[in-house]
N, C-alpha and C positions, 0 to 999 in steps of 0.2 A: 288324398294323396297318396300315394303307397312310399314306403319307405323305401330308400336303395339297399340292397343289402351289400355291404361292401365286407370283400376277401384282403384278409391281413396279407402284405408282401411277404415273399423271402428274397434269401439271399444265398449264394452258394461260395463260401469262402474259397479264394482261386488254387489256393495252397493244397488245401484236401481235398477237396468238393464236396464239402460236408455242410449244413445247416447250418445258418449263421441265428444267433439270437436276436434279432432286431430289437425286440425290447430295450434287452440290456445294453448293447451298440448306441442306442439312441437314445438312452439316459444318459452315458457314459458321455457322449457329444454335449449334453444338455450341461452337463454338470463340468465339462473340458478337464476330463482326465484321460487317462490311456484306458486303452479296448485291444487287449489280448483274444486273441481266438484260443481254442487249446488246442492246436497243432503250432503255436507258438509263433504265427501269424501275427505282427499287429497292423489294426484295422483301424485305430485311430490313436494318434499319438497324445493329441490332448496336449493343455498349453502352452508354454512358446513354439510354435514349430520351428522357429530359427535355432532352434538345438536338439532337431531331428538329427539322432545319425543316422551320415548318408550311406555307409557300407551294408545296410538292410535293405537299402531301397533300388528298386529294380534300376539295370545300366540304361537301359533304353533313354533314357532324357536326360541323364549326365553328361556324356559325353557325344559329338558326331567324330569324331577323331579315332582315326585304326589305336587297338592298341598293340600293333605288332604292325613291323614293315611285312608286304610281300615278297614270299621266296622267290629266284630269279628261275628256280626250276634245271632239270638238270636233259635238255632237250636233247 
């Protein structure tokens, strides 16, 4: 039976569009420690996720209420 050739996976950072070192990321996840991409984006917080700062997270899932009232306009 022939052995299947597996290609290593890759991932692209959503902030800088550069390749992510998956070996280092997976190691950080396994050791439950933070992993920060060289551009500064935190890819894995590690530790207790209840202590994750909310200021750096994407706002799309934190609140559904509008942040400002709509303008009435000058019709």
